[in-house]
N, C-alpha and C positions, 0 to 999 in steps of 0.2 A: 318570947318573941323579940328579935333584935329591934333596937330603937331605930325608927326611920327618921332620917335627917335629909332635908333638901339643901343642896348647896349649888349656888350659881357659878357657872364658869364665865366670868366677865370677858366681854370682847376686848376691853382695854388691856387685859393681861395676855391677850393673844394665845389662849389655850384652846383646846379642841372643842368645837361644837359639832354635834352630829345631827343627822337628819334622816327621816324616813318618809318615803312617798309611796303611796299605793299605785299599783299599775293602772288603776282607772283614771288617775289624775294626769292631765296633760301638762307637762312642764318643760322648760328649757333651762340652760345653765350657762353662765359666764364664769370663767376661771382665771385665777391669777396664781401661778405656781400650784400649790396644793390647797388653795383657798377657792371658795365658790359662792356665788350668789345664784340660787335656784329661784326662778320666777315663774309664776303661773299666770296664764292668760286671765284677764285682759291686760296685765302688766306688760309694757313694751320693753324691747331690748334696750332702747335708749334710756328708759328709766332705770333699768337694772344696771346699765353701764355707769350711770351717775353714782349709784351706791358703791360699785366696785372702785371707781376713781376716788371717792371720798375715803374709803377704807385703806386704799393704797397710799394716798397722800398723807394720811395720819398714822401710818404704820400699824393699823389693825390687821391688814394683810401684808405679810412679808414673805421673803423667799424661804423662811424657816417655819412659819406658822401653818397650821392646818385648821382653818376656820370655815365652816359652812353655815350660811344663813338662808332664810327663805323670804322672798318678797312676794306679797300677794295682795289682793283686794277682797275685803269683806263688806258687803252692803255699801259699796262705793268708796269706802275708806281704805287707805293703804296700811299695811302691816309689815313690819320687819320682825321675823320670828327667829329666835335663837334658843338652842337647847340647854337644858340643865340636867345634871345627873342626880340620882337618888342614892344616898349612902345608906345601906341597910345594916351596917355594922356599927359597933360602938366607937370606931375610929373617928377621931376628931377631924372634921372637915375644915378647910380653910375659910369657907364662907357658908353660913347657914342661911337658907332662903328666908326663913321666918324673921330673921333679925337683920337682914341686909337693908341698907338705907334706901328706901323707896324713892327718895328725892333724887338720888344719883341716877336711877334708871329713867326717871322723868326728864332729867336734864340731858341724858344721853339721847332720849327720844327727840327732844327739842333740837339738839345738835344735828342729828341726822335729818330732821324735818327741814331745818334752815338750809342746809348745804347739799342735800341730795334730792329732796322732794319738796322744794319751796311751793307755797300756795296750795298744799295738799293737806288733808287731815291724815295724820300719821299716828299709829300706836305701836309701841315697842312691846313685843309679846315674848314671855318666857314660856317655853314648852317643856314637857317631860322627856328627858333623855333623847332618844332618837325618833320620837313621835311628834311631828310638828302639828298634828291635829289635836293633841292632848294639852290644852292650855293650863298652865299653872297660875300665871298672873299677867295682867295687862297694865301698861303704863302709857296713858295718852300723852301726847306731846303738849307741854304747857306753853308753847310758843305764842299762842293767842291770848295768854293771860298777862298779868303784870309782873310775873316772876322773871327776874333778871339774874338769878344766881345767888349763891351764898355770899355773905357780906363780911368783909374785914374792915373794922373801924379803926381809924387813927385820928384822934381829936374830932374835928368836924368833917373829916373826909371819909368817903365810903368807896371800897374796892369790891365790886361784885365780880364773881367768877363762876363760869358755867363749865361743867364736865365737858371734855376731858381735862381742862385746866385744873390743877390741884392747888391746894392751899400753899404749898411750898413755892410754886411758881408765882402765885399772886403776891406772896410776901416779898419775894426777891424784887419784883417790879415796884412794889410800894416802897421798900427800903432804898432802892436806887433813886427814886424820885425824892425821897426825904434827904438822901445823901447829897444830892445836887441842889438842895434847898428849893426845889420847885414847889413843894408843898410843906406846910408846917402844921402844927396842931390847930392853929387858928384859921387856916385856909378852909374853904368849902369846895372840895374837889370830889366829884362823883364820876366814877368810871366803871367800865365793864371790860373784863379780860376774857376773851374767848379764843377758840381756835377757828380761824377761817378755813377755807378749803385746803391750804397747805402751809399755814403759818399762824403764829399768835397775833392777835390784834388787841391793842389798847384803845378802847373807844371812850370818848368823853364829849360832853356837849360844849358847843361854842356859843357864847352869849350872842343873842340876836341873830344866830345863824350865820355869823361871819366866818370866813375861812382864815381869819387872822393873817391877812396878807403882810408880808415883810418878816414873818417868823418861820418861813418854810425851811431855811437852812438850820435854824435852831431845832425844829422838830425832827429833821433828818438826823441831826447829831444825837439827839436824845434816843431816837430809834436805834442807832448804832450802840449806844451805851446800854440800853435795855437788852439788846441782843446778846451782848457780852455777859450781862448779869445772869441771864437765864440759859445761856448757851443755846439759843434758838433765834430764828428770825422773828422780829417783832415790828409790825407796822403800827403807826399811830393814825387813828381814824378820828376825824372830827364829825360829830353828828349835829343835826339841827337842834338848837336849844329847846324848841317847842315840841320836839318829838321825844319819844321814850327811847332809852338805850336798847331795850329789848326788841323794839320794832326793827331796827337796823335798816330801815328804808329811807332814812333821812341823811345818809352820808353826803357830806359836802366837801370833804378834802381827805386825802390820804398821803401820808409821808413815810417813805421807806429809806432805810440806810443805804447810802451810796458808796460806802467805804470799800 
């Protein structure tokens, strides 16, 4: 008997995800080129459009990709379902389902939860091949927990980053800040690097919740430098010192490059 291997087709790699729906299920669809979000009642078109917009802004949906996902509700909770294929040969798969980093999927669930369906309970669901009703694994969004991402440590400084931000991007941001001597091994700088709806965000607490008036031009200049370092737009966000980075609801100031 050939060895059965599960391998996931990650949305972040923009490979093909397929879907099957039975004729008894009532569903509607929103498309972007060859990509689609299929949504089942009681999910609304407005909610499905937010998912489409998030995927387009972050290049999960492009004019070359062919990605199909399903948005539905189960027992009042929202689910984004994406397919995985089963490799029944001995051919080596790029990603094996049993060994894939579960934390990555949980962070992806959190990302979609934050920016497509805020204030909703969301689970990211991996299904078998073209059958969206055959669940392989569930990843509940950790957005309501204390998890704020993977951590890169430099001296007393902490750089947390959430999927789809990768370690290379986080390191480029950290190294830029070290290079301009904004941080050293002895400073105590805690930040979170995430993708907002359409750009990178460097979030860090401002002591006593102050917006650090008088430093606006400095932050805007740093935003420009960070953008050059990672070849992407990077906004600098100050959050309330008493709030958590993960919550993201304590934003008190935002600085964007004006170059």
